C-alpha positions, -999 to 999 in steps of 0.1 A, spaced: -107 123 48 -95 147 21 -59 142 32 -64 104 29 -76 108 -7 -46 129 -16 -22 104 1 -39 75 -16 -36 91 -50 0 100 -45 8 64 -33 -11 50 -63 8 72 -88 41 63 -73 33 26 -75 22 28 -111 55 44 -121 75 19 -100 56 -11 -113 59 2 -149 97 3 -145 99 -34 -136 102 -58 -165 75 -83 -173 98 -112 -170 123 -108 -143 153 -129 -133 159 -140 -98 189 -117 -96 167 -87 -107 141 -97 -82 166 -98 -53 180 -65 -65 145 -49 -64 139 -63 -29 171 -47 -17 160 -14 -34 127 -16 -16 144 -22 17 168 7 11 140 30 2 121 20 33 151 28 55 155 62 38 117 70 42 118 59 78 149 79 86 131 109 72 105 104 100 132 106 127 131 144 129 93 144 135 75 139 168 42 127 181 15 116 158 31 132 128 60 108 132 36 79 136 18 89 103 52 92 86 63 57 98 30 42 87 33 57 53 69 44 50 59 9 61 28 10 38 49 20 8 73 -9 16 46 -35 19 28 -24 -13 61 -22 -32 70 -58 -21 35 -70 -31 37 -53 -64 72 -67 -70 59 -102 -62 30 -97 -86 54 -87 -113 79 -115 -106 53 -143 -103 22 -129 -121 -10 -145 -110 -45 -136 -100 -36 -143 -64 -5 -121 -65 -25 -92 -79 -51 -97 -52 -24 -97 -25 -10 -65 -39 -44 -49 -38 -49 -61 -2 -15 -47 7 -25 -13 -7 -58 -14 13 -39 -23 45 -14 5 39 -41 31 33 -59 19 64 -28 21 86 -21 56 75 -57 68 79 -59 53 114 -29 72 124 -44 104 110 -76 96 130 -55 98 162 -53 136 157 -91 138 162 -111 133 194 -145 121 204 -171 115 178 -150 129 150 -123 102 158 -150 75 160 -164 85 126 -129 87 111 -121 52 123 -154 38 110 -148 54 76 -113 40 75 -126 5 82 -153 9 57 -128 20 30 -106 -9 38 -134 -34 36 -146 -19 3 -111 -20 -12 -106 -57 -2 -141 -65 -15 -132 -48 -48 -100 -68 -49 -119 -101 -43 -144 -92 -71 -116 -84 -95 -98 -116 -85 -130 -137 -90 -136 -121 -124 -100 -128 -135 -103 -164 -123 -137 -170 -140 -124 -152 -171 -95 -177 -172 -67 -151 -170 -38 -156 -147 
């Protein structure tokens, strides 16, 4: 679980910097350019996994796909800011973290693997519940 926390922190830091670089108001051309950049970065990240084998490769691919999905959701939240878009970005982050942790659980066996999977599911449920709570607060607070 310690590796998961480090990966999640690194992913969050990367997303903060990438989201900060995007303008508040973005043209459609800028948006499309960012989508292409995300796709290109995914291809680079995935290609970096090609030299790996076994579950290490699976983890690498899950991380690459997760980064792509989170970046797209963050981009959408910046392009069309709304409570729902921010919620979807948080859900994408939870899904990405979950996918990576599940792959890491595959390295374990027996009870340790079962515990790992249950902890991963619990973390995902908790993250989605937190996103719903934040979304509800923002909706009730009147902010979009």
